[in-house]
C-alpha positions, 0 to 999 in steps of 0.5 A: 277874511282880510285882516291885513288892514287891522294888522297894519293899523295895530303896527302903529302901536304894538308889534305882534309875532306871527303866532299872536297874529294867528291867535288874533285872526282866529278870534275875529268876526268879519261882517259885511253891511249894506249901505243904509244898514244899522250896526247899532240902534238907539236903545239896543246894547252895543255888542261889538266894536268894529274896525272899518276895513272898507266903507263909511259909517255915521254915529248919530242920535235923534232928538225929540223933534226927530232931528238927526245930530251926527257926532262922528263919521268913521272910514277905513282904519277907524273904529265904529260903535256906541263905545259907551254902550259897548263898555258898559253893556247898557242901552245905546244912546246912539245909532251907527248906520252905514253910509256905504257898503261897509266891511268891519272886523268886529270884537265882542267884549268876551273876545277882547277880554280873552285876547287880553289874556292870550296877547297881553300887549293888546290891552295896551293897544286898546287903551291907547286907541280909547285914549286917542278917541277921548282926546279927539272928543274933548278937542272937538268939544273945545272947537265947538265952543271956541271956533266960528262955524266957518272955522269949524268947517275949515278944520273939518275940511282940512283934517278929514278931506277923505270924508268930505268927498264921500258924505252929503253936505247936509250930514256935514252940516249936522256934524258941525251943528249948523243948517245945510243952508248955513253951510252953503253960505259958508262955502259960497263965502270961501269961494268968493275969498279965493 
């Protein structure tokens, strides 16, 4: 199991001793998923939150018309799960599906609670990443109300250049809340403006 990417990520927030790293690695679950596999499905209880070592996932829900609405992508060094379901241990509102073969380091609630006791600074770490996620989510809501579709696309492209290259255009359109045809029109306009 390669936990180096996780340790490197954690070092942005906290410093672990060798002993703490050993305790952490003894508790982790490492799982490989194939492209197309679901990590969580709507209605199931999300048992794990996962750190993406490699690969890409999408978090989405289906409306009553069968239309997919993507709310998040996750790539290397990001987290993936239905966080609401994970925290409350209630049925998931979202599906989390792999867009590529994906490797995750996974934490159950029990593991996290045990780690909080054994390595108290991990509580600060997880609080900080949840806070970062909440802030990002709120900023996205504001952007969706205040920016035009073109401005939202430009923001997405500039903020997440590594994602755009890996994801089909219709998924980016779903994430932006527009049709793929409208996204094509925006991209054509941008080419003409150059």
